[in-house]
C-alpha positions as CSV (number, residue, x, y, z in Angstrom):
1,M,21.2,7.8,19.6
2,H,24.3,7.7,21.7
3,A,25.4,8.4,25.3
4,G,25.7,12.1,25.7
5,D,22.8,12.9,23.4
6,V,20.5,15.4,25.1
7,I,17.2,16.3,23.5
8,L,15.3,19.2,25.0
9,L,11.6,19.0,24.4
10,G,9.8,22.3,24.4
11,G,6.3,23.4,23.8
12,D,3.1,24.4,25.5
13,L,1.2,22.2,27.9
14,G,-0.5,19.5,25.8
15,A,1.8,20.0,22.8
16,G,2.9,16.4,22.7
17,K,6.2,16.4,24.4
18,T,5.5,13.3,26.5
19,H,4.0,11.4,23.5
20,F,7.0,12.2,21.4
21,A,9.4,11.0,24.2
22,R,7.4,7.8,24.7
23,C,7.6,6.9,21.0
24,L,11.3,7.6,20.9
25,I,11.9,5.6,24.1
26,Q,9.7,2.7,22.8
27,A,11.7,2.6,19.6
28,S,14.9,2.4,21.5
29,L,14.0,-0.4,23.9
30,P,15.0,-4.1,23.4
31,A,11.4,-5.1,24.2
32,P,8.1,-3.2,24.7
33,E,7.4,-1.9,28.2
34,D,5.3,0.7,29.8
35,V,6.7,4.2,29.5
36,P,4.9,6.4,32.0
37,S,5.1,10.1,32.2
38,P,7.7,11.3,34.6
39,T,5.6,14.3,35.7
40,Y,5.5,13.1,39.4
41,T,8.6,10.9,39.5
42,L,10.6,13.6,37.8
43,V,12.9,11.1,36.0
44,Q,12.3,7.6,34.5
45,T,15.2,5.6,33.3
46,Y,15.4,2.8,30.7
47,T,18.1,0.6,29.1
48,S,18.3,1.1,25.4
49,K,19.0,-1.7,22.9
50,Q,22.1,0.4,21.9
51,G,23.5,0.1,25.5
52,P,23.3,3.5,27.2
53,E,20.7,4.4,29.6
54,I,17.8,6.6,28.6
55,W,16.7,9.3,31.0
56,H,13.3,10.8,30.5
57,A,12.9,13.9,32.7
58,D,9.9,16.2,33.3
59,L,11.0,19.4,35.0
60,Y,7.6,21.1,35.0
61,R,7.3,21.0,38.8
62,L,10.9,22.1,39.6
63,G,11.7,25.6,40.4
64,S,15.5,25.8,40.9
65,A,18.8,24.5,39.5
66,E,19.4,22.9,43.0
67,E,16.3,20.7,42.6
68,I,17.5,19.6,39.2
69,E,21.0,18.8,40.6
70,E,19.3,16.5,43.2
71,T,17.9,14.4,40.4
72,G,21.4,13.5,39.0
73,L,20.3,14.7,35.6
74,S,23.3,17.0,35.0
75,E,25.6,14.0,35.4
76,A,23.5,11.9,33.1
77,F,24.0,14.5,30.3
78,S,27.4,13.0,29.6
79,D,26.7,9.3,30.3
80,A,23.2,8.7,29.1
81,I,20.7,9.6,26.4
82,C,18.5,12.4,28.0
83,L,15.1,13.5,26.9
84,V,14.1,16.6,28.9
85,E,10.6,18.1,29.0
86,W,10.3,21.8,30.2
87,P,14.0,22.4,29.5
88,D,13.6,26.1,30.3
89,R,13.8,25.0,34.0
90,L,17.5,24.0,33.4
91,G,18.7,27.6,33.2
92,P,22.5,27.5,33.5
93,L,22.6,23.7,33.5
94,T,21.4,23.6,29.9
95,P,24.0,21.6,27.8
96,G,25.3,23.6,24.9
97,T,25.5,20.4,22.9
98,A,21.7,19.7,23.1
99,L,19.3,19.3,20.3
100,C,16.2,21.5,20.9
101,L,12.8,20.2,19.6
102,T,9.8,22.5,20.1
103,L,6.4,21.1,19.4
104,V,3.7,23.6,18.3
105,A,0.0,22.8,17.8
106,T,-1.3,23.4,14.2
107,D,-4.4,25.4,13.4
108,N,-6.6,22.3,13.3
109,D,-5.2,21.3,16.8
110,I,-4.7,17.7,15.5
111,G,-1.3,17.9,14.0
112,R,1.9,19.3,15.4
113,R,4.8,21.2,13.8
114,M,8.3,20.5,15.1
115,I,11.0,23.1,15.2
116,L,14.5,21.9,15.5
117,A,17.5,24.0,16.7
118,W,21.1,23.1,17.5
119,T,24.5,24.6,17.6
120,D,26.7,21.5,18.0
121,P,27.8,20.4,14.5
122,R,27.5,16.7,15.6
123,W,23.7,17.0,15.1
124,D,24.1,18.0,11.4
125,K,24.6,14.5,10.1
126,T,22.0,13.0,12.5
127,I,19.4,15.4,11.3
128,R,20.3,15.2,7.7
129,D,20.2,11.3,7.8
130,A,16.8,11.4,9.7
131,L,15.3,13.7,7.0
132,L,16.6,11.5,4.2
133,H,15.0,8.4,5.8
134,E,11.6,10.1,6.2
């Protein structure tokens, strides 16, 4: 992952957005550390082993673009790696270059299905390479 990468994590309550973000953050840290949910702090930041900061945001409790602007998140979209839960709250602040991941519970409620969507061609190689290393 690189500075400017924005991953929007969608899905119902309990779909696994925070769990997915925690795993991705842990894999990107130089040493293990606690990765709490940002539900109440709104944003947690970490330094990745690749260099750029990682911002993990949970927008569930926010109701307006002005509140989001106050977090500094829109500036971080260009300088950091950003993982955003409840991205529907971004409205017009949603970056057009983002990768959208939607988590959906399966029929047995144990597994999850992940739906990926993007329009920026820079994600083509990233997704292709990730699928080949599966």
